[in-house]
C-alpha positions in Angstrom: -59.0 13.0 11.5 -59.0 16.7 10.8 -60.0 17.5 7.3 -59.2 20.6 5.4 -61.0 22.1 2.4 -59.2 24.1 -0.2 -61.4 26.2 -2.4 -59.8 27.0 -5.7 -61.2 29.5 -8.2 -59.5 30.4 -11.4 -60.8 33.1 -13.6 -59.1 33.8 -16.9 -59.9 36.5 -19.5 -57.7 36.7 -22.6 -57.7 39.4 -25.2 -55.8 38.7 -28.4 -55.2 40.8 -31.6 -57.2 39.8 -34.6 -54.2 37.9 -36.1 -54.2 35.2 -33.5 -52.0 32.9 -35.6 -49.2 35.4 -35.3 -49.8 35.9 -31.6 -49.6 32.2 -31.0 -46.3 31.8 -32.9 -44.4 34.8 -31.5 -42.8 34.8 -28.0 -44.8 31.7 -27.2 -41.9 30.4 -25.1 -43.2 32.8 -22.3 -46.2 30.5 -22.0 -44.0 27.7 -20.7 -44.3 27.5 -17.0 -41.5 27.9 -14.5 -40.8 25.6 -11.5 -41.9 22.0 -11.2 -43.8 22.8 -8.0 -45.7 25.7 -9.6 -46.5 23.6 -12.7 -47.9 20.9 -10.4 -50.2 23.4 -8.6 -51.3 25.0 -11.8 -52.7 28.5 -11.7 -53.2 28.3 -7.9 -49.4 28.9 -7.5 -49.8 32.6 -8.5 -51.6 33.1 -5.1 -48.7 31.5 -3.3 -45.5 32.2 -5.3 -43.2 31.9 -2.3 -39.9 31.4 -4.1 -37.9 33.3 -6.8 -40.2 32.0 -9.5 -42.6 34.7 -8.2 -41.0 37.0 -10.8 -42.8 34.9 -13.4 -46.0 33.9 -11.7 -46.9 37.0 -9.5 -44.5 39.8 -8.8 -46.7 41.1 -6.0 -45.6 38.0 -4.0 -42.1 39.4 -4.0 -43.3 41.7 -1.2 -43.1 38.7 1.1 -39.4 38.3 0.5 -37.5 37.8 3.8 -34.1 36.5 2.7 -31.9 36.1 -0.4 -32.9 33.2 -2.5 -31.9 31.8 -5.9 -33.4 29.0 -8.0 -32.3 27.3 -11.2 -34.3 25.0 -13.5 -33.3 23.3 -16.8 -35.3 20.9 -18.9 -33.9 18.8 -21.7 -36.4 17.9 -24.4 -36.3 16.0 -27.7 -34.2 17.2 -30.6 -31.7 19.0 -28.4 -34.3 21.5 -27.3 -33.7 22.9 -23.7 -35.6 25.3 -21.5 -33.7 27.1 -18.7 -34.7 29.5 -16.0 -32.4 31.3 -13.5 -33.9 33.6 -10.9 -33.2 35.2 -7.6 -35.0 37.5 -5.1 -33.9 39.6 -2.2 -35.7 41.7 0.4 -35.8 45.5 0.2 -36.4 47.9 3.1 -40.1 47.5 2.1 -41.0 44.6 -0.2 -38.7 42.7 -2.4 -36.9 42.6 -5.8 -36.4 39.8 -8.2 -34.3 39.2 -11.4 -34.4 36.3 -13.8 -33.6 35.0 -17.2 -35.5 32.5 -19.4 -33.9 30.9 -22.4 -35.3 28.3 -24.9 -32.7 26.7 -27.2 -33.9 24.7 -30.2 -30.6 22.9 -30.9 -28.6 23.0 -34.1 -30.2 23.1 -37.6 -28.8 22.5 -41.1 -28.2 25.7 -43.1 -29.2 25.7 -46.8 -29.1 28.3 -49.5 -32.0 29.5 -51.6 -31.6 26.5 -53.9 -31.7 23.9 -51.1 -28.0 23.2 -51.2 -26.6 22.1 -47.8 -24.1 24.5 -46.5 -21.2 23.5 -44.2 -22.2 25.5 -41.1 -25.2 25.2 -38.9 -27.3 27.7 -36.9 -28.8 27.6 -33.4 -32.1 29.5 -33.0 -33.2 30.6 -29.5 -35.7 32.7 -27.5 -34.5 34.7 -24.6 -36.0 37.0 -21.9 -34.4 38.9 -19.1 -36.7 40.0 -16.3 -36.6 42.5 -13.4 -39.5 42.8 -11.0 -40.5 44.4 -7.7 -43.2 43.7 -5.1 -44.5 46.3 -2.6 -46.9 45.9 0.3 -49.5 48.6 0.3 -51.2 47.3 3.5 -50.8 44.2 5.6 -53.3 42.4 3.3 -52.7 44.0 -0.2 -49.5 44.0 -2.3 -48.7 45.2 -5.8 -45.9 44.2 -8.1 -44.6 44.7 -11.6 -42.1 43.0 -13.9 -40.4 44.2 -17.1 -39.4 41.6 -19.7 -36.8 42.3 -22.4 -37.4 39.7 -25.1 -35.3 38.6 -28.0 -36.0 35.9 -30.6 -33.2 34.8 -33.0 -33.6 32.6 -36.0 -30.4 32.2 -38.1 -29.4 35.7 -39.2 -32.8 37.2 -38.4 -33.7 38.5 -34.9 -36.5 40.5 -33.2 -36.6 42.3 -29.9 -39.4 43.8 -27.8 -40.5 44.2 -24.2 -43.5 43.4 -22.1 -44.9 44.4 -18.7 -46.7 42.5 -16.0 -48.9 44.1 -13.4 -49.9 42.0 -10.4 -51.8 42.1 -7.2 -52.0 39.9 -4.2 -54.6 40.0 -1.4 -54.2 38.0 1.8 -56.6 37.5 4.7 -56.2 34.6 7.0 -55.8 31.5 4.8 -57.4 33.2 1.8 -55.0 34.5 -0.9 -56.3 36.1 -4.0 -54.1 37.1 -7.0 -54.9 39.0 -10.1 -52.6 40.2 -12.9 -52.3 41.7 -16.4 -49.7 39.8 -18.3 -47.6 40.6 -21.4 -48.5 44.2 -22.0 -46.0 45.7 -24.3 -44.4 46.1 -27.7 -44.4 44.1 -30.9 -42.3 41.3 -32.5 -42.7 41.6 -36.3 -46.5 42.3 -36.1 -47.1 40.3 -32.9 -49.0 42.2 -30.2 -48.6 40.4 -26.8 -51.8 39.2 -25.3 -53.3 40.8 -22.2 -54.4 38.3 -19.7 -56.4 38.8 -16.5 -56.2 35.9 -14.0 -57.4 35.5 -10.5 -57.6 32.7 -8.0 -58.6 32.0 -4.4 -56.8 29.4 -2.4 
């Protein structure tokens, strides 16, 4: 019986602002993974990313796009909470482009005034991000990619908007695939500075 050995290496370096409590509570919905297959593989999927979820995991993998593809995912959780992703990718003359949306709905909540009196109407908070990304092959082995996130968080009558940028690379040689990326580089949501993550893996 032929046996194969897969070597997996995951290196993660995270830099956070000093107020980590704020960082953990703002735009945290972007930390929820996309695609059941990708979640099953863990961080190793960023070195594969061979479907439209590449726009989330590693935009450099969009450079391998050969045909138009679309994917949809929706998870229903407790208390009417739902997490939805819709994405597509298509080839360009060189490389590929992807677009996607991520939405986290928290269901309906009671509305009360400053005295705690129940009001007749309810409100539905949500987090939302629209994404556009491209991947470009520099050589047969090396590709680069980038994605722009436009992010909105809404809670009752209050809302906040910002952006973030991902920068990704993918190196392929034989069966070896190495990915690295800087994630969530960007603006602020009411004092939140998105974290900058460096991840790499070999599969």
